[in-house]
Backbone as a chain_set.jsonl record, in Angstrom:
{"seq": "XXXXXXXXXXXXXXXXXXXXXXXXXXXXXXXXXXXXXXXXXXXXXXXXXXXXXXXXXXXXXXXXXXXXXXXXXXXXXXXXXXXXXXXXXXXXXXXXXXXXXXXXXXXXXXXXXXXXXXXXXXXXXXXXXXXXXXXXXXXXXXXXXXXXXXXXXXXXXXXXXXXXXXXXXXXXXXXXXXXXXXXXXXXXXXXXXXXXXXXXXXX", "coords": {"N": [[7.273, -10.596, 6.029], [6.639, -8.397, 4.631], [6.54, -8.131, 1.673], [5.934, -8.704, -1.827], [2.737, -8.57, -3.556], [0.959, -5.587, -3.153], [-2.013, -4.444, -2.606], [-4.162, -1.67, -3.199], [-7.072, -0.058, -2.213], [-9.733, 1.734, -3.93], [-12.218, 4.082, -3.927], [-13.533, 4.892, -6.206], [-13.291, 2.857, -7.971], [-14.204, 0.551, -6.775], [-17.3, -0.551, -5.936], [-19.661, 0.034, -3.255], [-21.332, -2.158, -2.912], [-19.873, -4.251, -3.995], [-17.645, -4.403, -2.44], [-16.587, -6.226, -0.395], [-16.379, -8.62, -1.906], [-14.574, -7.821, -3.875], [-12.22, -7.278, -2.428], [-11.763, -9.808, -1.33], [-11.294, -11.237, -3.69], [-8.889, -10.092, -4.615], [-7.202, -10.922, -2.559], [-7.426, -13.724, -2.739], [-6.17, -13.998, -5.151], [-3.574, -13.471, -4.469], [-2.609, -11.177, -3.128], [-0.539, -9.778, -0.664], [-0.549, -7.728, 1.094], [-3.062, -5.414, 1.936], [-4.276, -2.233, 1.452], [-6.515, 0.057, 2.875], [-7.911, 2.687, 1.338], [-9.571, 5.568, 1.406], [-10.885, 8.622, 0.911], [-13.183, 9.9, 1.65], [-15.748, 11.525, 3.688], [-17.505, 9.996, 5.079], [-17.785, 8.526, 7.869], [-18.96, 6.288, 9.102], [-19.412, 4.456, 6.986], [-16.776, 4.117, 6.118], [-15.637, 2.974, 8.383], [-17.061, 0.548, 8.541], [-16.3, -0.67, 6.106], [-13.535, -0.795, 6.444], [-13.37, -2.532, 8.634], [-14.345, -4.846, 7.424], [-12.34, -5.278, 5.541], [-10.112, -5.758, 7.227], [-10.949, -8.114, 8.497], [-11.082, -9.9, 6.302], [-8.43, -9.879, 5.444], [-7.178, -11.111, 7.62], [-8.335, -13.612, 7.411], [-7.162, -14.532, 5.069], [-4.56, -14.497, 5.737], [-3.053, -12.163, 5.311], [-1.742, -8.782, 5.392], [-3.299, -5.936, 6.864], [-3.702, -2.562, 6.111], [-4.296, 0.83, 6.924], [-4.962, 3.788, 5.182], [-3.589, 6.852, 5.983], [-5.239, 7.39, 8.271], [-4.959, 7.306, 11.499], [-6.568, 6.944, 13.761], [-8.728, 5.441, 12.754], [-7.4, 3.112, 12.002], [-6.701, 2.201, 14.53], [-9.263, 1.811, 15.675], [-10.379, -0.301, 14.136], [-8.592, -2.272, 14.501], [-6.498, -2.753, 12.691], [-3.54, -3.985, 10.967], [-1.746, -1.988, 10.585], [-0.723, 1.369, 9.53], [-0.588, 3.706, 6.815], [1.266, 6.514, 6.067], [1.302, 9.765, 4.621], [3.023, 12.626, 3.223], [1.78, 14.891, 4.261], [0.575, 14.005, 6.524], [0.051, 13.351, 10.065], [2.763, 12.878, 12.402], [5.066, 10.091, 12.476], [5.751, 9.261, 15.006], [3.481, 9.802, 16.552], [1.697, 7.995, 15.437], [2.92, 5.602, 16.159], [2.789, 5.758, 18.953], [0.028, 5.629, 19.309], [-0.782, 3.233, 18.044], [0.947, 1.264, 18.852], [3.877, -0.896, 19.504], [3.902, -3.108, 17.796], [2.652, -2.417, 15.474], [2.498, -1.894, 11.935], [4.034, 0.571, 10.173], [3.981, 2.531, 7.403], [5.614, 4.796, 5.166], [5.127, 7.371, 2.853], [7.406, 8.376, 0.458], [7.776, 9.577, -1.94], [9.891, 10.889, -4.296], [12.13, 10.981, -2.764], [15.035, 10.073, -1.295], [16.24, 10.965, 0.984], [14.106, 11.574, 2.682], [13.204, 8.989, 3.074], [15.322, 7.875, 4.496], [15.136, 9.364, 6.824], [12.633, 8.486, 7.72], [13.26, 5.827, 8.249], [15.057, 6.134, 10.376], [13.296, 7.099, 12.264], [11.762, 4.952, 12.863], [10.042, 3.69, 11.032], [8.358, 0.992, 9.287], [8.326, 0.292, 6.629], [9.085, 1.856, 3.463], [7.69, 3.866, 0.826], [8.148, 4.529, -2.573], [7.574, 6.634, -5.427], [5.665, 8.387, -7.994], [6.321, 5.83, -10.414], [5.46, 5.451, -12.983], [3.107, 7.031, -15.243], [0.149, 7.88, -13.503], [-3.273, 7.342, -12.847], [-4.485, 7.532, -10.422], [-2.914, 9.235, -8.835], [-2.229, 11.729, -10.487], [-0.638, 14.021, -10.386], [1.6, 13.466, -8.959], [5.099, 13.446, -8.074], [7.405, 12.305, -10.537], [9.432, 9.387, -10.186], [12.733, 8.074, -10.532], [14.057, 4.924, -11.787], [16.611, 4.517, -10.843], [16.528, 5.505, -8.288], [15.371, 3.469, -6.745], [17.419, 1.578, -6.902], [19.493, 2.875, -5.563], [18.291, 3.261, -3.066], [17.968, 0.613, -2.256], [20.587, -0.069, -1.702], [21.195, 1.619, 0.418], [19.268, 1.533, 2.418], [17.802, -0.39, 5.079], [15.236, -1.124, 5.305], [12.146, -2.67, 4.08], [11.109, -1.99, 0.729], [8.68, -0.279, -1.106], [7.2, 0.087, -4.285], [5.3, 2.393, -6.217], [2.718, 3.607, -8.425], [1.171, 3.762, -11.332], [1.668, 1.101, -12.038], [1.813, -1.829, -13.964], [1.311, -5.239, -15.158], [3.057, -5.358, -17.238], [5.027, -3.424, -16.99], [6.246, -3.829, -14.585], [8.424, -5.526, -13.889], [11.1, -4.345, -14.143], [11.111, -2.718, -11.854], [11.158, -4.509, -9.732], [13.569, -5.762, -10.258], [15.265, -3.627, -9.834], [15.105, -3.319, -7.114], [12.744, -3.182, -5.57], [10.663, -4.428, -2.98], [7.979, -4.705, -2.665], [5.088, -4.277, -4.715], [2.907, -1.743, -5.169], [-0.387, -1.562, -6.101], [-3.194, -0.195, -7.733], [-5.293, 0.542, -9.844], [-4.43, -1.42, -11.64], [-5.232, -3.765, -10.498], [-7.904, -3.417, -9.458], [-9.36, -2.124, -11.441], [-10.051, -3.756, -13.517], [-12.083, -6.51, -14.832], [-11.679, -9.075, -13.852], [-10.569, -9.489, -10.945], [-9.239, -11.325, -9.283], [-7.736, -12.877, -11.107], [-6.078, -10.905, -12.196], [-4.611, -10.203, -9.953], [-3.278, -12.619, -9.53], [-1.583, -12.654, -11.739], [0.132, -10.533, -11.193], [1.255, -11.543, -8.822], [2.724, -13.659, -9.814], [4.964, -12.432, -10.831], [6.712, -12.171, -8.779]], "CA": [[6.032, -10.673, 5.258], [6.498, -7.165, 3.858], [6.999, -8.335, 0.306], [4.881, -9.205, -2.696], [1.729, -7.67, -4.105], [0.362, -4.668, -2.179], [-3.215, -3.911, -3.251], [-4.717, -0.47, -2.571], [-8.45, 0.142, -2.645], [-10.089, 3.035, -4.5], [-13.681, 4.102, -3.887], [-14.094, 5.115, -7.545], [-13.187, 1.6, -8.723], [-14.887, -0.532, -6.053], [-18.595, -0.106, -5.414], [-19.963, -0.423, -1.895], [-21.96, -3.485, -2.994], [-18.874, -5.256, -4.365], [-16.412, -4.167, -1.69], [-16.059, -7.456, 0.214], [-16.015, -9.564, -2.967], [-13.38, -7.315, -4.562], [-11.062, -7.495, -1.549], [-11.541, -11.258, -1.266], [-10.72, -11.671, -4.965], [-7.484, -9.679, -4.625], [-6.492, -11.789, -1.608], [-7.355, -15.064, -3.346], [-5.183, -13.937, -6.225], [-2.215, -13.471, -3.923], [-2.172, -9.951, -2.456], [0.026, -10.024, 0.669], [-0.905, -6.554, 1.893], [-4.146, -4.629, 1.341], [-4.435, -0.932, 2.104], [-7.807, 0.711, 2.718], [-7.696, 4.103, 1.023], [-10.854, 6.22, 1.111], [-10.745, 10.005, 1.379], [-14.501, 10.485, 1.891], [-16.011, 11.923, 5.077], [-18.534, 9.11, 5.632], [-17.014, 7.727, 8.824], [-19.617, 5.005, 9.361], [-19.124, 3.565, 5.864], [-15.343, 3.833, 6.128], [-15.397, 2.045, 9.491], [-17.599, -0.761, 8.146], [-15.464, -1.246, 5.052], [-12.218, -1.111, 7.023], [-13.541, -3.758, 9.427], [-14.46, -5.946, 6.457], [-11.009, -5.503, 4.979], [-9.269, -6.38, 8.265], [-11.419, -9.499, 8.675], [-10.691, -10.702, 5.141], [-6.966, -10.026, 5.455], [-6.854, -12.141, 8.622], [-8.772, -14.896, 6.844], [-6.211, -14.961, 4.028], [-3.209, -14.344, 6.303], [-2.407, -11.004, 4.703], [-1.664, -7.624, 6.284], [-4.263, -4.861, 6.606], [-3.137, -1.239, 6.358], [-5.242, 1.931, 6.713], [-4.29, 4.965, 4.633], [-3.666, 8.199, 6.556], [-6.141, 7.592, 9.402], [-4.435, 6.566, 12.649], [-7.684, 6.579, 14.642], [-9.482, 4.353, 12.125], [-6.563, 1.912, 12.127], [-6.828, 1.765, 15.922], [-10.644, 1.352, 15.894], [-10.689, -1.571, 13.458], [-7.502, -3.194, 14.841], [-5.714, -3.087, 11.499], [-2.129, -4.291, 11.252], [-0.924, -0.782, 10.565], [-1.184, 2.589, 8.863], [0.339, 4.291, 5.84], [1.227, 7.959, 6.231], [1.873, 10.577, 3.557], [3.838, 13.777, 3.587], [1.011, 15.877, 5.015], [-0.07, 13.378, 7.681], [0.719, 13.531, 11.345], [4.051, 12.193, 12.387], [5.23, 8.665, 12.733], [5.79, 9.056, 16.46], [2.103, 9.762, 17.045], [1.131, 6.717, 14.995], [3.514, 4.543, 16.983], [2.227, 5.88, 20.296], [-1.383, 5.229, 19.295], [-1.007, 1.874, 17.543], [1.783, 0.316, 19.582], [5.149, -1.311, 18.908], [3.75, -4.158, 16.781], [1.991, -1.878, 14.274], [3.291, -1.647, 10.732], [3.873, 1.952, 9.743], [4.631, 2.818, 6.132], [5.74, 6.223, 4.896], [5.291, 7.789, 1.463], [8.63, 9.173, 0.306], [7.773, 10.161, -3.278], [11.17, 10.642, -4.987], [13.148, 11.48, -1.831], [15.777, 9.107, -0.495], [16.492, 11.599, 2.277], [12.892, 11.368, 3.492], [13.173, 7.568, 3.433], [16.323, 7.682, 5.555], [14.558, 9.957, 8.029], [11.574, 7.571, 8.163], [13.935, 4.66, 8.82], [15.587, 6.541, 11.687], [12.181, 7.335, 13.177], [11.134, 3.687, 13.208], [9.081, 3.18, 10.05], [8.529, -0.427, 8.935], [8.646, 0.246, 5.198], [8.933, 3.138, 2.768], [7.14, 3.745, -0.526], [8.61, 5.515, -3.552], [6.801, 6.705, -6.656], [5.199, 7.434, -8.969], [7.311, 5.415, -11.399], [4.821, 5.568, -14.285], [1.915, 7.884, -15.153], [-0.857, 7.258, -12.631], [-4.576, 8.0, -12.805], [-4.834, 7.749, -9.014], [-2.212, 10.452, -8.399], [-1.621, 12.227, -11.723], [0.303, 15.122, -10.157], [2.718, 13.03, -8.106], [6.438, 13.582, -8.665], [7.967, 11.072, -11.092], [10.633, 8.869, -9.515], [13.518, 7.268, -11.467], [14.456, 3.575, -11.365], [17.883, 4.602, -10.11], [16.21, 5.752, -6.872], [15.21, 2.154, -6.115], [18.73, 0.944, -6.796], [20.228, 3.566, -4.499], [17.61, 2.968, -1.801], [18.262, -0.774, -1.914], [21.947, -0.11, -1.151], [21.382, 2.47, 1.591], [18.237, 1.311, 3.422], [17.58, -1.765, 5.543], [13.788, -1.34, 5.314], [11.473, -3.082, 2.853], [10.815, -0.88, -0.18], [7.479, -0.435, -1.924], [7.114, 0.958, -5.46], [3.913, 2.712, -6.534], [2.476, 4.595, -9.471], [0.964, 3.328, -12.71], [2.323, -0.196, -12.248], [1.058, -2.883, -14.644], [2.099, -6.474, -15.307], [4.017, -5.2, -18.337], [6.143, -2.531, -16.654], [6.622, -4.048, -13.18], [9.65, -6.298, -13.664], [12.27, -3.508, -13.85], [11.041, -2.21, -10.476], [11.616, -5.597, -8.869], [14.998, -5.936, -10.531], [15.984, -2.488, -9.243], [15.179, -3.454, -5.657], [11.469, -3.096, -4.844], [10.178, -5.641, -2.315], [6.523, -4.745, -2.842], [4.502, -3.461, -5.78], [1.597, -1.226, -4.761], [-1.19, -1.486, -7.324], [-4.588, 0.202, -7.553], [-6.061, 0.261, -11.052], [-3.984, -2.667, -12.267], [-5.983, -4.857, -9.877], [-9.333, -3.191, -9.234], [-10.055, -1.502, -12.571], [-10.471, -4.775, -14.48], [-13.252, -7.329, -14.498], [-11.295, -10.279, -13.116], [-9.601, -9.023, -9.942], [-8.419, -12.452, -8.819], [-6.772, -13.234, -12.161], [-5.079, -9.838, -12.3], [-3.727, -10.354, -8.796], [-2.415, -13.785, -9.784], [-0.559, -12.296, -12.725], [1.136, -9.752, -10.465], [1.939, -12.44, -7.879], [3.667, -14.49, -10.581], [6.178, -11.656, -11.092], [7.617, -12.339, -7.638]], "C": [[5.826, -9.419, 4.412], [7.164, -7.318, 2.496], [5.821, -8.838, -0.515], [3.91, -8.13, -3.148], [1.015, -6.893, -2.993], [-0.812, -3.981, -2.879], [-3.741, -2.707, -2.473], [-6.112, -0.215, -3.117], [-8.658, 1.57, -3.166], [-11.606, 3.093, -4.593], [-14.318, 4.37, -5.24], [-14.083, 3.835, -8.38], [-13.974, 0.458, -8.088], [-16.197, -0.006, -5.489], [-18.799, -0.647, -4.002], [-20.503, -1.852, -1.909], [-20.929, -4.588, -3.254], [-17.613, -5.196, -3.505], [-15.811, -5.471, -1.156], [-15.595, -8.446, -0.849], [-14.739, -9.13, -3.682], [-12.127, -7.549, -3.731], [-10.729, -8.981, -1.475], [-10.885, -11.767, -2.54], [-9.234, -11.304, -5.058], [-6.648, -10.57, -3.708], [-6.368, -13.214, -2.135], [-6.286, -15.103, -4.428], [-3.757, -13.827, -5.741], [-1.73, -12.173, -3.323], [-1.709, -10.272, -1.034], [-0.288, -8.905, 1.649], [-2.06, -5.87, 1.178], [-4.314, -3.358, 2.158], [-5.831, -0.376, 1.809], [-7.572, 2.199, 2.538], [-9.03, 4.699, 0.586], [-10.821, 7.606, 1.735], [-12.092, 10.659, 1.694], [-14.691, 10.792, 3.374], [-17.078, 11.051, 5.745], [-17.874, 8.122, 6.595], [-17.636, 6.342, 9.038], [-19.309, 3.999, 8.247], [-17.644, 3.159, 5.851], [-15.013, 2.818, 7.22], [-15.871, 0.637, 9.135], [-16.706, -1.438, 7.111], [-14.089, -1.638, 5.589], [-12.288, -2.376, 7.869], [-13.623, -4.978, 8.524], [-13.096, -6.299, 5.894], [-10.092, -6.206, 5.982], [-9.653, -7.848, 8.45], [-10.957, -10.394, 7.516], [-9.176, -10.909, 5.089], [-6.538, -11.088, 6.463], [-7.193, -13.527, 8.075], [-7.755, -15.441, 5.85], [-4.752, -14.771, 4.462], [-2.398, -13.282, 5.566], [-2.436, -9.844, 5.702], [-2.665, -6.555, 5.867], [-3.665, -3.526, 7.03], [-4.217, -0.188, 6.072], [-4.467, 3.152, 6.229], [-4.626, 6.206, 5.46], [-4.414, 8.349, 7.879], [-5.718, 6.715, 10.588], [-5.573, 6.083, 13.549], [-8.481, 5.41, 14.057], [-8.696, 3.045, 12.218], [-6.671, 1.329, 13.529], [-8.206, 1.144, 16.166], [-10.885, -0.044, 15.335], [-9.615, -2.631, 13.693], [-6.781, -3.689, 13.591], [-4.271, -3.377, 11.892], [-1.261, -3.043, 11.252], [-1.552, 0.348, 9.785], [-0.123, 3.043, 7.868], [0.169, 5.8, 5.866], [1.909, 8.663, 5.072], [2.602, 11.776, 4.112], [3.092, 14.74, 4.503], [0.423, 15.297, 6.306], [0.728, 13.605, 8.96], [1.887, 12.559, 11.499], [4.0, 10.742, 12.831], [5.197, 8.367, 14.234], [4.377, 8.946, 17.028], [1.433, 8.441, 16.655], [1.646, 5.571, 15.858], [2.934, 4.574, 18.399], [0.79, 5.371, 20.367], [-1.55, 3.744, 19.007], [-0.118, 0.818, 18.204], [2.985, -0.183, 18.81], [5.015, -2.338, 17.783], [3.181, -3.632, 15.464], [2.981, -1.679, 13.135], [3.001, -0.226, 10.262], [4.69, 2.178, 8.472], [4.597, 4.312, 5.858], [5.923, 6.452, 3.395], [6.498, 8.704, 1.364], [8.771, 9.801, -1.085], [9.089, 9.842, -4.002], [12.351, 11.016, -4.092], [13.792, 10.365, -1.006], [16.053, 9.663, 0.896], [15.303, 11.409, 3.215], [12.803, 9.916, 3.958], [14.162, 7.267, 4.561], [15.805, 8.229, 6.886], [13.473, 9.041, 8.606], [12.176, 6.333, 8.821], [14.448, 4.971, 10.22], [14.475, 6.697, 12.718], [11.383, 6.067, 13.476], [10.046, 3.198, 12.266], [9.381, 1.71, 9.748], [8.779, -0.657, 7.452], [8.488, 1.645, 4.629], [8.406, 2.873, 1.365], [7.665, 4.879, -1.398], [7.69, 5.5, -4.777], [6.217, 8.102, -6.834], [6.287, 7.069, -9.975], [6.777, 5.503, -12.824], [3.614, 6.494, -14.142], [0.784, 7.161, -14.425], [-2.161, 8.045, -12.667], [-4.987, 8.308, -11.362], [-4.197, 9.027, -8.48], [-1.481, 11.059, -9.593], [-0.566, 13.301, -11.51], [1.5, 14.735, -9.287], [4.05, 13.179, -8.849], [6.858, 12.265, -9.306], [9.241, 10.678, -10.338], [11.396, 7.985, -10.5], [13.825, 5.877, -10.896], [15.726, 3.593, -10.528], [17.658, 4.871, -8.619], [16.039, 4.435, -6.118], [16.554, 1.47, -5.9], [19.549, 1.554, -5.663], [19.621, 3.252, -3.137], [17.924, 1.555, -1.33], [19.638, -0.895, -1.262], [22.039, 0.587, 0.209], [20.356, 2.253, 2.703], [18.171, -0.156, 3.833], [16.088, -2.119, 5.509], [13.282, -1.97, 4.019], [11.057, -1.849, 2.047], [9.608, -1.227, -1.041], [7.54, 0.554, -3.086], [5.643, 1.164, -5.81], [3.841, 3.659, -7.727], [2.387, 4.021, -10.867], [1.538, 1.965, -13.035], [1.353, -1.185, -12.893], [1.921, -4.142, -14.71], [3.216, -6.31, -16.324], [5.204, -4.308, -17.972], [6.733, -2.793, -15.265], [8.006, -4.664, -12.983], [10.883, -5.434, -13.397], [12.284, -2.946, -12.433], [11.536, -3.26, -9.489], [13.118, -5.817, -9.032], [15.821, -4.839, -9.864], [15.997, -2.524, -7.721], [13.882, -3.348, -4.887], [11.102, -4.446, -4.233], [8.685, -5.837, -2.533], [6.14, -3.866, -4.026], [3.113, -3.043, -5.323], [0.78, -0.938, -6.018], [-2.637, -1.132, -6.971], [-5.381, -0.247, -8.784], [-5.703, -1.053, -11.718], [-4.649, -3.9, -11.686], [-7.489, -4.594, -9.943], [-10.078, -2.571, -10.411], [-10.585, -2.534, -13.563], [-11.647, -5.6, -13.99], [-12.89, -8.548, -13.654], [-10.175, -9.944, -12.127], [-8.682, -10.15, -9.501], [-7.352, -12.814, -9.846], [-5.679, -12.172, -12.288], [-4.101, -9.89, -11.126], [-2.766, -11.516, -8.987], [-1.277, -13.447, -10.732], [0.529, -11.436, -12.091], [1.943, -10.652, -9.531], [3.013, -13.259, -8.584], [4.977, -13.756, -10.86], [7.194, -11.817, -9.965], [8.209, -13.731, -7.647]], "O": [[4.932, -9.384, 3.567], [8.201, -6.718, 2.213], [4.836, -9.335, 0.03], [4.22, -6.938, -3.126], [0.533, -7.476, -2.021], [-0.617, -3.045, -3.653], [-3.763, -2.716, -1.243], [-6.315, -0.161, -4.33], [-7.875, 2.477, -2.885], [-12.221, 2.259, -5.258], [-15.508, 4.112, -5.424], [-14.788, 3.743, -9.385], [-14.365, -0.488, -8.771], [-16.195, 0.893, -4.649], [-18.196, -1.645, -3.607], [-20.178, -2.657, -1.035], [-21.089, -5.717, -2.791], [-16.624, -5.864, -3.806], [-14.653, -5.781, -1.437], [-14.53, -9.047, -0.709], [-13.917, -9.968, -4.052], [-11.095, -7.967, -4.256], [-9.563, -9.369, -1.547], [-10.013, -12.635, -2.483], [-8.419, -12.103, -5.522], [-5.52, -10.93, -4.044], [-5.318, -13.84, -1.99], [-5.59, -16.104, -4.601], [-2.821, -14.06, -6.507], [-0.542, -12.055, -3.026], [-2.409, -10.96, -0.289], [-0.294, -9.102, 2.864], [-2.048, -5.753, -0.048], [-4.472, -3.395, 3.378], [-6.272, -0.339, 0.66], [-7.102, 2.886, 3.445], [-9.549, 4.367, -0.479], [-10.739, 7.74, 2.956], [-12.139, 11.857, 1.977], [-13.893, 10.37, 4.211], [-17.504, 11.345, 6.862], [-17.461, 7.032, 6.201], [-16.921, 5.345, 9.143], [-18.986, 2.842, 8.517], [-17.312, 2.0, 5.602], [-14.207, 1.911, 7.009], [-15.174, -0.345, 9.392], [-16.396, -2.624, 7.222], [-13.547, -2.683, 5.23], [-11.376, -3.201, 7.831], [-13.041, -6.021, 8.823], [-12.74, -7.473, 5.783], [-9.378, -7.142, 5.622], [-8.786, -8.716, 8.547], [-10.497, -11.514, 7.737], [-8.703, -11.988, 4.732], [-5.635, -11.878, 6.188], [-6.439, -14.484, 8.253], [-7.511, -16.646, 5.79], [-3.834, -14.874, 3.649], [-1.226, -13.477, 5.246], [-3.091, -9.933, 6.741], [-2.859, -6.296, 4.679], [-3.186, -3.373, 8.153], [-4.96, -0.304, 5.098], [-3.436, 3.506, 6.801], [-5.793, 6.565, 5.617], [-4.236, 9.362, 8.555], [-6.075, 5.54, 10.666], [-5.547, 4.954, 14.04], [-8.865, 4.494, 14.785], [-9.273, 1.99, 12.485], [-6.726, 0.111, 13.699], [-8.313, 0.085, 16.785], [-11.52, -0.876, 15.984], [-9.698, -3.74, 13.165], [-6.493, -4.877, 13.45], [-3.837, -3.059, 12.999], [-0.179, -3.027, 11.839], [-2.728, 0.311, 9.425], [1.071, 2.801, 8.049], [-0.941, 6.309, 5.707], [2.957, 8.227, 4.595], [2.774, 11.917, 5.323], [3.681, 15.334, 5.405], [-0.166, 16.033, 7.096], [1.896, 13.991, 8.938], [1.97, 11.547, 10.803], [3.052, 10.264, 13.453], [4.672, 7.339, 14.662], [4.108, 8.101, 17.881], [0.697, 7.849, 17.444], [0.887, 4.68, 16.239], [2.626, 3.528, 18.97], [0.384, 4.76, 21.356], [-2.36, 3.071, 19.645], [-0.401, -0.378, 18.124], [3.112, 0.068, 17.612], [5.888, -2.44, 16.921], [3.224, -4.327, 14.449], [4.145, -1.339, 13.35], [1.853, 0.126, 9.989], [5.913, 2.039, 8.463], [3.666, 5.008, 6.265], [6.759, 5.816, 2.752], [6.604, 9.689, 2.095], [9.762, 10.473, -1.372], [9.376, 8.68, -4.291], [13.435, 11.33, -4.584], [13.155, 9.79, -0.123], [16.094, 8.914, 1.872], [15.476, 11.118, 4.398], [12.386, 9.639, 5.082], [13.861, 6.493, 5.469], [16.014, 7.627, 7.94], [13.398, 8.841, 9.818], [11.663, 5.848, 9.829], [14.293, 4.166, 11.138], [14.687, 6.456, 13.906], [10.432, 6.104, 14.257], [9.213, 2.379, 12.654], [10.506, 1.244, 9.929], [9.366, -1.665, 7.06], [7.844, 2.507, 5.227], [8.636, 1.811, 0.787], [7.629, 6.045, -1.005], [7.104, 4.47, -5.111], [6.271, 8.915, -5.911], [7.092, 7.922, -10.347], [7.555, 5.617, -13.772], [3.146, 6.719, -13.026], [0.499, 5.994, -14.692], [-2.157, 9.269, -12.534], [-5.752, 9.242, -11.118], [-4.836, 9.804, -7.77], [-0.263, 10.927, -9.71], [0.311, 13.48, -12.355], [2.314, 15.586, -8.927], [4.118, 13.056, -10.072], [6.691, 11.209, -8.697], [10.018, 11.532, -9.913], [10.775, 7.218, -11.235], [13.849, 5.684, -9.681], [15.893, 2.782, -9.616], [18.49, 4.511, -7.786], [16.505, 4.298, -4.986], [16.798, 0.864, -4.856], [20.209, 0.845, -4.904], [20.343, 3.008, -2.17], [18.124, 1.327, -0.137], [19.836, -1.725, -0.375], [22.85, 0.206, 1.053], [20.549, 2.737, 3.818], [18.449, -1.049, 3.033], [15.723, -3.284, 5.668], [13.914, -1.825, 2.972], [10.703, -0.81, 2.606], [9.522, -2.309, -1.621], [7.888, 1.719, -2.897], [4.838, 0.238, -5.715], [4.777, 4.411, -8.0], [3.408, 3.813, -11.522], [1.864, 1.695, -14.191], [0.225, -1.357, -12.433], [3.102, -4.119, -14.364], [4.21, -7.035, -16.281], [6.27, -4.42, -18.576], [7.618, -2.063, -14.819], [8.687, -4.351, -12.006], [11.655, -5.759, -12.495], [13.355, -2.722, -11.869], [12.242, -2.945, -8.531], [13.837, -6.032, -8.056], [16.93, -5.083, -9.388], [16.807, -1.84, -7.095], [13.9, -3.417, -3.659], [11.215, -5.482, -4.889], [8.187, -6.962, -2.58], [6.78, -2.851, -4.302], [2.243, -3.888, -5.113], [1.199, -0.171, -6.885], [-3.221, -1.69, -6.042], [-6.05, -1.28, -8.764], [-6.563, -1.722, -12.291], [-4.636, -4.965, -12.304], [-8.255, -5.432, -10.42], [-11.307, -2.496, -10.386], [-11.469, -2.226, -14.363], [-12.14, -5.41, -12.878], [-13.692, -9.003, -12.838], [-8.992, -10.096, -12.433], [-7.475, -9.95, -9.362], [-6.194, -13.032, -9.491], [-4.504, -12.496, -12.463], [-2.906, -9.649, -11.294], [-1.586, -11.419, -8.65], [-0.146, -13.898, -10.549], [1.708, -11.586, -12.41], [3.167, -10.54, -9.457], [4.078, -13.519, -8.023], [5.999, -14.398, -11.102], [8.392, -11.622, -10.169], [8.998, -14.072, -6.766]]}, "num_chains": 1, "name": "protein.A"}
């Protein structure tokens, strides 16, 4: 199931009032995985929104992932967690969330990091940014050739992220990406469901 459109939330693009409707629209449009990403310190709001996201993902038979926060993923019974370079290690996430949890690792432009994540038991790896990104403008650029090499050397599902639109996505899939992680390309527009459908059609 780790393939297809991977939607990532952004608190600057989704208002609290429209949170549930926005997630539901992305899922109706065909998102297979939705990641809750919120860096704020309002734990109560984050917990409520994460619970909403998990409930909607179950309703639409999609996977729910929490960004960076192992405890929150455990509290809301999400399907898994996504960890970045600075986050606590994969082993701790596995110990807390259990053997069935999906653990994704950000690998930026490093195939070596992806190989290490695979050895440590990650369920998927994410590379990027592949295009200029407003969400992470300072992220290292990653070349298409990295996807091609990763596809040959890794057995894990591969996610591509960073400035992905319907117009630039196809080369990433051709190069070997299993999932396309999209933030603004889904949630920045007015018709979230339609934008999700257009991404889904690329698969």
